[in-house]
Residue, then its C-alpha position, 0 to 999 in steps of 0.5 A: x887656408x886664409x893666406x891661400x884664399x887671399x893669394x888666389x883673390x889677388x891673382x884674380x885681381x891682377x889678371x882682371x886688372x891686366x885684362x882690363x888694361x888690354x881692353x882699354x888699350x885696344x878700345x883706344x886704338x880702335x877709337x883713333x883709327x875710327x877718328x883717323x878714318x874720318x879726319x886724318x891728322x897732318x904727320x908733317x911737323x912745321x908744314x909752313x915753316x912757322x918754326x924756321x926749318x926745324x924738323x926739315x933737313x936742308x940741302x942747298x939754298x933753301x930757307x923760310x920767307x914771308x910769302x906775299x898774302x899767305x904768310x910763312x913759306x919755304x922758299x927754295x932756290x935753284x935745285x935745292x930741296x928740304x926733306x922731313x922723316x916721319x916714324x910710323x907703325x908697321x901696322x900702317x901697311x895697307x893704308x893710303x898715304x896722301x902727299x900734298x903741298x901748295x907750291x908757287x914760283x917766282x921766276x923773271x923769265x915768266x915764259x918758261x916757268x920752272x917746275x917745283x915739285x914734291x915726292x916721297x919714299x916709303x922706308x924701313x924703320x931703324x938706323x937710317x944708315x941701314x934703312x932701305x927704300x921700299x918705294x920711291x913715290x912720284x907722279x900723279x899731281x905731285x909736279x903740278x906746274x904753276x901757270x903763272x908767277x905767284x899762282x899757288x897750285x896743289x900738288x898731291x899723290x896717293x900711295x898705298x903704304x907697302x908692308x915693312x914701312x916704318x918711316x915716310x920721307x916727304x921732299x919739297x924740291x925747287x923747280x929752278x935750274x941749278x945755274x939760275x940766280x936766286x934773284x931770278x928764280x925761287x920756288x915756294x911751298x906751304x901746307x906740306x902734308x902727309x895724311x893717312x886713310x883707310x881708303x883711297x876715296x877718303x884720301x881723294x875726298x880730303x884733297x878737294x877741301x885742302x887749301 
């Protein structure tokens, strides 16, 4: 009889602990979502190149250099590009992803400046070889052209995360002609970012203060 009583009490205690654990996890998630709604965190790692090209994949002539008055930046020659993959939970579906960066260009022919730009993908998760691109993200202000040599411009776009998205890919691509020599033209990027928001209005408000 005593053993049966203790078994019941032990079972109740286990159930209570499990219930409290579920409650704590749910509460933690809600707090995180609330915090993200108020102030999203940058999902991009190494957004300025402070750690070289770590976390980025490089295609073509692209590296990290010192940009005048701003410090480290990505320097991309010709039509080379870099990209970074970001894993996200499928619960991200329905949120608004903001792609944003600051870009500039240095070109010997300042009368006909190139157009560096950023763009992105929503993709399925899992093995990259079997991943599906769910949406190709471009347009809006993601190809905002610098107005003069060395002038930094803000490039951005806001996109609703599609269903089944488990990975976000962000690209930084040079705006120089592929035949143009590196000492004649180079595109620069810094503060590359991907941010998630609950509403499009929150994302738009965030853009205003991004610099």
